[in-house]
C-alpha positions as CSV (number, residue, x, y, z in Angstrom):
1,X,3.8,-12.3,-40.3
2,X,0.6,-11.4,-38.4
3,X,-0.1,-9.0,-35.6
4,X,-1.0,-10.2,-32.2
5,X,-2.9,-8.3,-29.6
6,X,-2.6,-9.0,-25.9
7,X,-5.9,-8.7,-24.0
8,X,-5.6,-8.6,-20.2
9,X,-7.9,-8.2,-17.3
10,X,-7.2,-7.9,-13.6
11,X,-9.6,-8.0,-10.6
12,X,-9.0,-6.6,-7.2
13,X,-10.9,-6.3,-3.9
14,X,-10.5,-4.2,-0.7
15,X,-10.1,-5.9,2.6
16,X,-10.6,-3.7,5.7
17,X,-8.2,-4.1,8.6
18,X,-6.9,-2.3,11.6
19,X,-4.1,-2.7,14.2
20,X,-2.9,-1.3,17.5
21,X,0.5,0.3,17.0
22,X,3.2,-1.5,18.7
23,X,5.1,1.8,19.3
24,X,2.6,4.5,20.2
25,X,-0.2,2.1,21.2
26,X,-2.9,4.0,19.3
27,X,-5.5,2.3,17.2
28,X,-5.0,2.8,13.5
29,X,-8.6,3.0,12.6
30,X,-10.0,1.2,9.6
31,X,-7.5,0.8,6.7
32,X,-8.0,-1.0,3.4
33,X,-5.7,-3.5,1.8
34,X,-6.3,-3.9,-1.9
35,X,-5.6,-7.5,-3.0
36,X,-5.0,-7.8,-6.8
37,X,-5.4,-11.1,-8.5
38,X,-2.8,-12.1,-11.1
39,X,-3.4,-10.8,-14.6
40,X,-5.5,-12.9,-16.9
41,X,-4.3,-12.8,-20.5
42,X,-5.6,-13.8,-23.9
43,X,-3.6,-13.4,-27.1
44,X,-5.5,-12.8,-30.4
45,X,-5.1,-11.8,-34.0
46,X,-7.9,-9.3,-33.5
47,X,-7.8,-5.9,-31.8
48,X,-11.2,-6.6,-30.3
49,X,-12.3,-9.9,-28.9
50,X,-15.8,-11.3,-29.1
51,X,-18.2,-11.6,-26.2
52,X,-17.4,-15.3,-25.4
53,X,-13.6,-14.6,-25.3
54,X,-14.3,-11.5,-23.1
55,X,-16.4,-13.7,-20.7
56,X,-13.6,-16.3,-20.5
57,X,-11.1,-13.6,-19.8
58,X,-13.3,-12.1,-17.1
59,X,-13.9,-15.6,-15.6
60,X,-10.1,-16.3,-15.5
61,X,-9.4,-12.9,-13.9
62,X,-12.0,-13.7,-11.2
63,X,-10.6,-17.2,-10.6
64,X,-7.1,-15.6,-10.2
65,X,-8.5,-13.2,-7.6
66,X,-10.3,-15.9,-5.7
67,X,-7.1,-17.9,-5.6
68,X,-5.0,-14.9,-4.4
69,X,-7.6,-14.0,-1.7
70,X,-7.8,-17.6,-0.4
71,X,-4.0,-17.8,-0.3
72,X,-3.7,-14.5,1.6
73,X,-6.4,-15.7,4.0
74,X,-4.7,-19.0,4.6
75,X,-1.3,-17.4,5.2
76,X,-2.8,-14.8,7.6
77,X,-5.0,-17.2,9.6
78,X,-3.0,-20.4,9.7
79,X,0.6,-19.2,9.4
80,X,0.5,-15.5,10.6
81,X,2.1,-14.4,7.4
82,X,0.7,-11.0,6.4
83,X,0.8,-10.0,2.8
84,X,2.6,-6.8,1.9
85,X,-0.8,-5.4,0.8
86,X,-1.5,-4.9,4.5
87,X,0.4,-1.7,5.1
88,X,2.0,-1.6,8.5
89,X,2.9,2.0,8.9
90,X,1.1,3.6,11.8
91,X,-1.0,6.6,10.7
92,X,0.1,8.5,13.8
93,X,3.8,7.8,14.6
94,X,4.6,6.4,11.1
95,X,6.6,3.5,12.5
96,X,6.4,-0.1,11.2
97,X,4.9,-3.1,12.9
98,X,6.6,-6.4,13.6
99,X,3.9,-8.5,12.0
100,X,4.7,-7.1,8.6
101,X,8.2,-8.8,8.6
102,X,6.6,-12.1,7.8
103,X,5.2,-10.8,4.4
104,X,8.7,-9.5,3.5
105,X,10.3,-12.9,4.3
106,X,7.7,-14.8,2.3
107,X,8.5,-12.7,-0.8
108,X,12.2,-12.4,-0.3
109,X,13.2,-15.1,-2.8
110,X,10.6,-14.6,-5.6
111,X,12.3,-11.8,-7.6
112,X,15.8,-13.2,-7.3
113,X,14.7,-16.7,-8.5
114,X,12.8,-15.2,-11.4
115,X,15.8,-13.1,-12.4
116,X,18.2,-16.1,-12.2
117,X,15.9,-18.4,-14.2
118,X,15.4,-15.7,-16.9
119,X,19.2,-15.3,-17.0
120,X,19.8,-19.0,-17.4
121,X,17.2,-19.3,-20.2
122,X,18.7,-16.3,-22.0
123,X,22.2,-17.8,-21.6
124,X,21.0,-21.1,-23.0
125,X,19.4,-19.3,-25.9
126,X,22.6,-17.4,-26.6
127,X,24.7,-20.5,-26.4
128,X,22.5,-22.5,-28.8
129,X,21.2,-19.8,-31.1
130,X,23.6,-16.9,-31.2
131,X,25.5,-16.6,-34.4
132,X,28.8,-15.4,-33.0
133,X,32.3,-17.0,-32.9
134,X,32.3,-17.7,-29.2
135,X,28.8,-18.7,-28.0
136,X,30.0,-20.0,-24.7
137,X,31.5,-16.7,-23.7
138,X,28.4,-14.8,-24.6
139,X,26.2,-17.3,-22.7
140,X,28.4,-17.1,-19.6
141,X,28.4,-13.3,-19.8
142,X,24.6,-13.2,-20.0
143,X,24.2,-15.7,-17.2
144,X,26.7,-13.8,-15.0
145,X,24.9,-10.5,-15.4
146,X,21.5,-12.0,-14.5
147,X,22.9,-14.0,-11.6
148,X,24.7,-11.0,-10.3
149,X,21.4,-9.0,-10.5
150,X,19.6,-11.8,-8.6
151,X,22.2,-11.7,-5.9
152,X,22.0,-7.9,-5.6
153,X,18.2,-8.1,-5.4
154,X,18.4,-10.8,-2.7
155,X,20.8,-8.7,-0.7
156,X,18.5,-5.7,-1.0
157,X,15.6,-7.8,0.3
158,X,17.8,-9.0,3.2
159,X,18.6,-5.4,4.1
160,X,15.0,-4.4,4.0
161,X,14.0,-7.2,6.3
162,X,16.9,-6.5,8.7
163,X,16.0,-2.8,8.7
164,X,12.3,-3.5,9.5
165,X,13.3,-6.0,12.2
166,X,15.6,-3.4,13.8
167,X,12.9,-0.7,13.7
168,X,10.4,-3.0,15.3
169,X,12.6,-4.7,17.9
170,X,12.1,-1.9,20.4
171,X,8.4,-2.2,20.5
172,X,6.8,-2.7,23.9
173,X,4.3,-5.3,22.8
174,X,3.7,-7.4,19.8
175,X,0.2,-7.0,18.2
176,X,-1.4,-8.6,15.2
177,X,-3.7,-6.8,12.7
178,X,-7.5,-7.4,12.9
179,X,-8.6,-8.3,9.4
180,X,-12.3,-8.2,8.6
181,X,-12.5,-11.3,6.4
182,X,-16.3,-11.0,6.4
183,X,-15.9,-8.3,3.7
184,X,-14.6,-11.0,1.3
185,X,-16.5,-14.0,2.6
186,X,-18.3,-14.4,-0.7
187,X,-14.9,-14.8,-2.4
188,X,-13.7,-17.2,0.3
189,X,-16.8,-19.3,-0.1
190,X,-16.2,-19.9,-3.9
């Protein structure tokens, strides 16, 4: 049995933005949201990879960043969904902003769905491959644990959204952040 090494690379970029607080009405000043592209990965038998493989890994990491920036841009400009990378806490009064709820709503199902799918895959694996007397019982127990975890995570996400909505409901005006997309225009043009 051989040894495998996982080689990874991630790229990120800062996007300047600002907002007028909906509670105290002060300007936030320039803030930076750091957008991270998904991790690029390459598995190898070798601890070190050659130049060509390193270049491919770097290229994939850059492609992942470009995709993430374009998705974030499209969500913000077309749908007014602001990624959670854009922090909404006012630097002066430390209160949240209503525009940030959209980012929480967009991500609310991601973790519970992943948890449920992993649970179902593990349950199927237990059912078909476990060498115990009662495979069905083990599979159902594994599925129940992961599905319960998914439900708990979903409820926690709902509570977070409800809490933020409650905190921002008393705001006197609804403002949107001003994002300086020109700082990442070279990425958007790719």
